[in-house]
N, C-alpha and C positions, 0 to 999 in steps of 0.2 A: 060794345062794338057790334056792328051789323054787317054781315056778308051775305049777299044774295038773298035778302029777306029773312035771314036767320040771325038771331041774337046770340052772341057768344059772351059768356060772363067774363067780367074783368078778373084778372088774376092779381093777387097781392104780391108784394115783393118777395116774401119767403118762397112762395110757389114758383115764381119766376127764377129765383136763384137755384132752386132744386132742379127745374127744367134745364137751365143752362149747364148745371153740373152733370146731369145724366145724358145730355145731348152731345157732349164732347167726351172723347176717350182719354182726356187728360185734364189735369188742373193747370191753371195758367196764372202767371204773374206778368203784367205788362206795365212798364213805367217809362217816363222820360227822365233821364239821368243828367244831373248837373253837378260838377265838382270844380272847385277853385282853391288855389293855394294849398294849404295843408289841412283843409277841412274834410270831413267825411262827405261822401257823395250824398246829394239830396235827391230823392226820387219823387216825382209827381205820378202817383199811381193812377193808371187808367182802368185796370182790371186786376182783380186778385181773388182767386179761389184757392190759393195755396195756404194762406194764413199769414202769420206775422213774419216779416222779412226785415232784417236789419243790415244796413250797409256801414262798413267801417274802413277808414283809410289805414293801411298797415305801414307802408313806406311810400316813397314817391312812385306814383304810377301803379301801385299795387293795392287792390281793394278786396275786402272779404264780404261775402254775402252769407249771412247766417239765417237758417230757418229754425225757428223755435217751436214750430208746430208740425206741419207735414214734412217728412224727411225727403231729401233729394235721393230717391231710390237709384242705386247704381244700375246703369244699363237702360233706365227708363226716363232719365232726366236730360233735357237738351236746352241749350241757350240759343237765342236768335238775336243778332245785333249786327251793326255795321262792322265790316272787317277793316276796310281802308277808306279813308275819306280825306278831303282837303279842307284846310282852314287857311284862307288867304292863299299863300303860295306853298305852304308846307303840307306834307303828307303825313297823316297819322294813322294808327291802327289800334284796334281793340281785339284782345284775345281773352278767352275764358277757359277754365278747366274745372272739372269735377274733382273735389278734394276728398269729401266724405259724405255720409248721409245727412250731414247738417251744414256743410260748407261748400260754396263755389267761389273760386278766385277770378278776379277780373284784372287785366293788365292793359294799360294804355302806353303806347310807344310812339316815338317820333320816326322820322324817315330813315334813321340809321339804327332803329330798333332799341334805342335807349329808353328806359322807363321814365315817363314824365307825367306831371300833373297838368291841370288846366286843359284837358282835352275833352272831357265830357261836358257838352253844352246842349241840353235837351236832346240827348241821344236816346233813341228808342232801344229798350232792352227788354227781352222776354225770356221767361223760364217756363218750359213745359215739363210737367211730370206726368207721364203716361201711366194709365192704369196697368197694373201687373196682370198679364194675360194668363189665365189658368192653363194648365196642361190640357191640350185638346184631346188627348187620349183618355177616353172614359175609364174610370176606375171600376173594374168588373171583378167581383168576388166570385170565382168559379164555384159551381156546386160540385162538391166532391162526395162521391159515394165511397164510404170507407171500405177498403179492401182488407179483409181479415186473413192473415196468414197464420195458420196454426203453429203454435210454438211447440216443437218436438225436442225433447231432451233425450238423445240416444243413450241407451245403457250399454256399455261396452264391458264384456267380461274377458279378462286377460288371464290365461293360464300360462304361467311362466314355464318355459322348457329349460330345465337346468341339467346340464351334463356335468356331473362332479369330476373334478380333476384331482387325482390322488398322487401326491408326490411321495415316493418311497426313497428314503435315504438309507441304504443298507448299513447296519452296524456290524462291523467285522472285528471280532477280538481274536487276534492271532494266537495260536497254541504252539508253544515252542517245546519241543521234546529234546531234552539234553541227555545224552548217554555219556557217562564219564569214561574216559579212557584212562585205565590204570595200568601202568607198566610196573610189575613188581621188581623190586631190586633184591636180588639174592646175594648175600655176602657169604662166601664160602671160605672158611678158615681151615686149611688142611691140618689134620692132627696126625702127627707122625709118632709112631711108637717104635722105638728101636728094637730090633730082634737081635738077641745075643748070638753071637756066632759060636757054634759048638767048639769046645776045647779039643784041640788035637790031642790024641793020646800020645 
């Protein structure tokens, strides 16, 4: 390749793929989706930097997208597709939701919002997985000058002040003085001696 007289070397496919990867802040999956009857959706891939993607029909109008390589990072994964469109005279819609780090669900509905098949007919569907943005706040490890606080163990001398309390219980032994009161009993028995009367002359 020559531009303004200068030759630019051709880049191989691997180098071009690396440049595409680093020139976008996201990985991308772009495909034209077709689904009929009870078959799994069939994608015609236009671009894929995400990795292996598998489409599966779960029930009528409900389809599962499984990533077996790059995860669908929560908060960084977005889908782009038609929301409402007309086929003939009927109005249909496509909805999608993030389910987990490995699964996205797609729903196709009719005009009364019933889930139906046979709606995807070369419908463009994209998945963008944006690169996780690192925390813009730089991680700074502050330089800390250690502060040494001397460890002092105080010695406390306690002299107890004890005021003895003496409880005296007096022991009193009563002394009883007994003075006997004796009242003598004197029995007097009179002794009478008769005196003879002198004889009259």
